[in-house]
C-alpha positions in Angstrom: 148.6 110.3 -18.7 150.0 110.7 -15.2 151.6 107.8 -13.3 151.6 106.8 -9.6 155.4 107.3 -9.6 155.0 111.0 -10.7 152.5 111.6 -7.9 154.7 109.9 -5.3 157.7 112.0 -6.3 155.8 115.3 -6.0 154.1 114.3 -2.7 157.3 112.9 -1.2 155.8 109.6 -0.2 156.2 106.0 -1.4 154.5 104.5 -4.5 152.5 102.1 -2.3 151.2 104.9 -0.1 149.9 106.8 -3.2 148.3 103.7 -4.6 146.5 102.8 -1.3 145.3 106.4 -0.7 143.9 106.8 -4.2 142.2 103.5 -4.1 140.6 104.2 -0.7 142.4 101.4 1.2 140.7 101.5 4.6 143.7 99.9 6.3 146.1 102.6 5.6 146.8 105.3 8.2 148.3 108.6 6.9 148.1 112.2 8.0 145.3 114.3 6.8 147.6 116.8 5.1 149.5 114.0 3.3 146.2 112.5 2.0 145.1 116.0 1.0 148.4 116.6 -0.9 148.1 113.3 -2.8 144.6 114.0 -4.0 145.5 117.5 -5.0 148.6 116.4 -7.0 146.5 113.6 -8.6 143.8 116.0 -9.6 146.4 118.5 -11.0 148.0 115.7 -13.1 144.5 114.4 -14.1 145.3 111.0 -12.8 142.5 108.4 -12.8 142.5 105.2 -10.9 141.9 101.8 -12.7 138.5 101.6 -11.1 137.5 105.1 -12.3 138.8 104.3 -15.8 136.5 101.2 -16.0 133.3 103.0 -14.9 132.2 106.5 -14.3 128.9 106.3 -12.4 126.3 108.9 -13.0 126.2 111.8 -10.5 123.5 111.1 -7.9 123.1 114.5 -6.3 124.2 118.1 -6.5 125.1 119.6 -3.1 125.7 123.2 -2.2 128.2 124.0 0.6 127.6 127.5 2.1 130.3 128.7 4.5 129.6 131.3 7.1 132.9 133.2 6.6 135.1 134.6 3.9 137.3 132.1 2.1 140.4 133.9 3.5 139.5 132.6 7.0 140.7 129.2 6.0 144.3 130.5 5.5 144.6 131.2 9.2 142.2 128.5 10.6 143.0 125.0 9.4 139.9 123.8 11.4 137.6 125.1 8.7 139.9 124.1 5.9 139.8 120.6 7.2 136.0 120.6 7.3 135.8 121.8 3.7 138.4 119.1 2.7 136.2 116.4 4.3 133.2 117.6 2.4 135.1 117.7 -0.9 136.7 114.3 -0.3 133.4 112.5 0.4 131.6 114.2 -2.5 134.3 113.1 -4.8 134.3 109.6 -3.4 130.6 109.0 -3.9 130.5 111.1 -7.1 128.4 114.1 -5.9 128.7 117.4 -7.6 129.6 120.2 -5.2 129.1 123.9 -5.4 130.8 126.2 -2.9 129.7 129.7 -1.6 131.6 131.8 0.9 130.1 134.5 3.1 127.2 134.6 0.6 124.0 134.3 2.6 122.2 136.9 0.5 122.9 135.1 -2.7 120.3 132.8 -4.2 120.7 129.1 -4.2 121.7 127.9 -7.7 119.2 125.9 -9.7 119.4 122.1 -9.5 120.7 121.9 -6.0 119.4 118.8 -4.1 120.7 119.7 -0.6 122.7 122.2 1.3 125.5 121.9 3.8 125.8 124.9 6.1 129.2 125.3 7.8 129.6 127.6 10.8 126.3 129.5 10.5 122.9 129.2 12.0 120.3 128.2 9.4 117.9 130.9 10.4 120.6 133.5 9.5 120.7 132.3 5.9 118.1 134.6 4.4 118.5 133.1 0.9 117.3 129.7 2.1 114.1 131.3 3.6 114.2 128.8 6.4 110.9 129.2 8.3 110.3 125.9 9.9 108.2 123.6 7.7 108.2 126.0 4.8 111.8 125.0 4.0 111.9 122.8 1.0 115.7 122.0 0.8 117.3 119.2 2.8 119.9 120.8 5.1 122.8 119.6 7.3 124.5 122.0 9.7 128.2 121.5 10.4 129.8 123.0 13.6 126.5 124.1 14.9 123.8 122.2 16.9 120.2 122.6 15.7 117.0 120.9 16.8 115.2 121.2 13.5 117.9 120.1 11.1 120.5 117.4 10.7 123.7 118.5 12.3 127.3 117.3 12.8 129.3 119.0 15.5 131.8 118.6 18.4 130.4 119.2 21.9 132.5 122.3 22.7 130.7 122.8 26.0 131.8 119.3 27.1 135.4 120.1 26.1 135.4 123.2 28.3 134.1 121.2 31.2 136.8 118.6 30.7 139.5 121.3 30.6 138.3 122.8 33.9 138.1 119.5 35.6 141.6 118.6 34.4 143.0 121.9 35.8 141.2 121.4 39.1 142.7 117.9 39.4 146.1 119.6 38.9 145.3 121.8 41.9 144.4 125.0 40.1 141.7 127.1 41.8 141.6 130.0 39.4 141.3 129.3 35.7 141.3 131.9 32.8 140.0 131.8 29.2 141.4 133.5 26.1 139.0 133.3 23.1 137.6 135.0 20.1 134.4 136.3 18.6 133.4 136.5 15.0 132.4 140.0 13.8 128.8 140.8 14.5 128.0 137.4 16.1 127.0 136.3 19.6 129.4 135.2 22.3 131.3 132.0 21.3 129.9 128.8 22.8 133.3 128.0 24.3 133.4 131.2 26.3 129.8 130.9 27.6 130.2 127.3 28.5 133.5 127.9 30.2 132.1 130.7 32.2 128.9 128.9 33.2 130.6 125.7 34.3 133.6 127.4 35.8 131.4 129.6 38.0 129.5 126.5 39.2 132.8 125.0 40.3 133.9 128.3 41.8 137.2 128.5 39.8 136.2 131.1 37.1 135.2 134.7 37.1 134.3 137.1 34.3 137.4 139.2 34.9 139.7 136.4 33.8 138.1 136.1 30.4 139.9 137.8 27.5 138.2 138.1 24.1 139.5 139.2 20.7 139.3 137.4 17.4 140.5 133.9 16.3 144.0 135.0 15.0 147.4 134.5 16.5 147.9 138.3 16.5 144.8 138.6 18.7 146.2 135.9 21.1 149.5 137.9 21.3 147.7 141.1 22.1 145.4 139.5 24.7 148.3 137.8 26.4 150.2 141.0 26.6 147.1 142.6 28.2 146.7 139.7 30.6 150.4 139.9 31.7 149.9 143.5 32.9 147.4 142.2 35.5 147.3 139.6 38.2 146.5 136.6 36.1 145.5 132.9 36.7 148.1 130.2 36.4 146.0 128.0 34.1 144.2 129.0 30.9 141.9 127.4 28.3 142.5 129.0 24.9 139.7 128.7 22.3 141.9 127.7 19.4 145.4 126.7 18.5 145.8 129.7 16.3 145.1 132.0 19.2 147.4 129.9 21.5 150.4 130.4 19.1 150.2 134.1 19.7 149.8 133.6 23.4 152.9 131.5 23.5 155.0 134.2 21.8 153.9 136.8 24.4 154.7 134.5 27.3 158.1 133.7 25.9 158.9 137.4 25.5 158.0 138.0 29.1 160.1 135.0 30.2 157.1 133.1 31.6 158.0 129.4 31.9 155.5 126.9 30.5 154.1 124.9 32.2 156.0 125.8 35.4 154.6 129.3 35.7 151.5 128.9 33.6 149.7 125.9 32.2 147.6 126.1 29.0 145.3 123.9 27.0 143.9 124.9 23.6 141.4 123.4 21.1 141.8 122.0 17.5 145.1 120.2 17.3 146.2 121.8 14.0 149.5 120.3 12.6 151.5 123.2 13.9 150.5 122.5 17.5 153.1 119.7 17.8 155.9 122.0 16.7 155.4 125.0 18.9 157.7 125.5 21.9 156.7 123.9 24.0 154.3 121.7 22.0 150.6 122.6 22.7 148.4 120.4 24.9 145.2 120.6 22.9 141.9 118.9 22.2 142.0 117.2 18.9 138.8 117.9 16.8 138.1 115.5 14.0 137.0 118.3 11.7 137.7 116.3 8.4 135.4 113.6 9.7 132.7 116.3 10.4 132.7 117.2 6.8 132.6 113.6 5.6 129.7 112.8 7.8 127.8 115.9 6.7 127.8 114.6 3.2 126.7 111.1 4.4 123.8 112.6 6.5 122.6 114.7 3.6 122.7 111.8 1.2 120.8 109.6 3.6 118.2 112.3 4.3 117.5 112.7 0.5 117.6 109.0 -0.4 115.4 107.9 2.5 113.1 110.9 2.4 113.8 111.2 6.1 112.0 114.0 8.0 113.2 113.4 11.5 116.5 115.4 12.1 119.5 113.5 13.3 122.4 115.0 15.4 125.9 113.4 15.2 128.4 114.4 17.9 132.0 113.8 16.9 134.2 113.2 20.0 137.3 115.2 20.9 140.5 113.8 22.5 142.9 115.7 24.8 146.4 115.5 23.5 148.8 116.0 26.5 152.0 117.8 25.4 154.3 120.4 26.8 152.0 123.2 28.0 150.5 121.2 30.8 
């Protein structure tokens, strides 16, 4: 049987940290990636806490998590990886069995599923669920998408865009650009539409200063190269840190000083954001918490037989670093 010492050695942390994390000590503060690593190593070594050895409660529910993208997306976008981790972490904590499906909205829902967590997709686009208002029979929680008819957990991206524009205006910028992405076959990203609408109302944004590709660093690099060939704004909101990393590379290659020549704010606060040059100023999204609260909402909905949908907004925090 594995020991705490073995887990601590593999995770590169202290024995006490491993013990407190595995026993859900609420007073401990560790990075999400460290917590994730400890649980992964413990699972690989088949470690069981003293409490779990004494009693193994019966599984209360079986949940299905359906992700609106291929699994490979998580490799380049830690935002979605963190949401999934939060879902898995909370299901494990409250002993809920979890089934995962990626980019599979034509596949049938497996038998025995008590509720569904939809991540990054509109419920009406999931044909397998046959969601037609009151005809739907499965409890549902939407993550990363706001819906009036179903429980949802999301971050108010429109408010983030407004905050970024207000901040740049306070710094004296009167022309602000946007570099974003769009998933294949989907509508315009809410960040882009909210940025354009609010920016136009403040008379600091026009459609010509919006650059759109996908959500990869390579796309950010290409869009920034395109932007540099034109007369460009001196302040930009970038839709994600992954895109911003590519933008930074293009700016460095063109000897653009940051933030002296161009200021930039991105969204997500992935771990890499602190180690770019200069470090990214970015809005921190509590994506792991979104996954955790999705499990809680779905559990409550089933247990209480609640029919009134609840919406939970997870706040974001602007982390000022070297790009502003």
